[in-house]
Residue, then its C-alpha position, 0 to 999 in steps of 0.5 A: m728210705e727203701n722202696v716199699v713196693a717193687q718197681p714194675t717191669k715193662s712186661s709186667l705192666a703190659l700184662r697187668g694192662i692187658a688182663n685189665i682190658l680183657l676183664g673190662l671188655i668181658a664185664i661191659t659186654w656180658p654184665g649179668l653173666t660176669l657177675y654170676i660167674l664171679v659170684v660162683v667162682f668166689a663161693i667155690n674158692i671158699i669151698a676149695v680153701g676150706t677143703i684144703e684146710v680140712f685135709r691139711p693136718m693129714v699132710e702137715k703135722t701141726s699142733h692145731a689140727v683140730l682148729t684147722v679142721l674146724l676152720g676148714i669145715l666152717g669155710i666149706l659151710v660158708g662157701f655152700y651158703l654163699l653159693g646158695r645166696p648169690v645176692l649176698t655173695a655179690d654184696l660181699l664181692g663188692l666189698i672185697v673189690a673195694f678193698w682190692a682197689l684201695l690196696f692197689g690204689i695206695s700201692d700205685l700212689m706210693i710208687g707215683l709219689g714216693s719212688k725215686g726209681v720212677e721218672g716224672g711222666y710215669r710218676t704222674l701215671f701212677v698217681i692218676v691210676g692210684l687216685i682212680s683206684v682209691l676213689f673207686g674203692i671208696y665209692l664201693l665201700f660206701y655203696p656196696v649194694v649198688t645195682l648188680v649190673s651197674f657194679i659190673w659196668v663200673l668194674g668193667v670201665y675201671a678195669f678197661v681204663t686202668g688197663a689201657m693206661y698200663v699198656l700205654a705206660s709199658l709201651f713208653m717205659d725204658v728198659p733199665k740198663k744192667s749195671k756191670k760189676 
């Protein structure tokens, strides 16, 4: 059976870990500001995607130009609505992070439990990180309206812990030898 998930490289694992650690430190240090910035960036992203969709039919000649423009306008309106309602946006963001954590957790579990190319110690690491991610995602699915500051703290601790584990794994990961053909 082929691997469904690509094997991480030493550098990609280290970069993923460093990014998680930085996110964790920022979230723990400035939880209120972090949540507000996440809310604003999320809403602006929806506005930007909507704007691109409005103008896309002018660049790409598609048969569904009217629908594309209408969906783009809807995206812009939803983005501005969410920008004006930061609490609602934070709730939605909590659900999105829950699904993100579940997807990455399941991916890491698949690497840890089913991958033939990952050795025993690394398999255990991916299983642990995968379980942490899945549990975090399930928690957020059932409690998306946690207090805003505690959400950021949980996100910060989660990001820091998984980031540290990825960096540690990258330090001890063997670089695969290139096969000669």
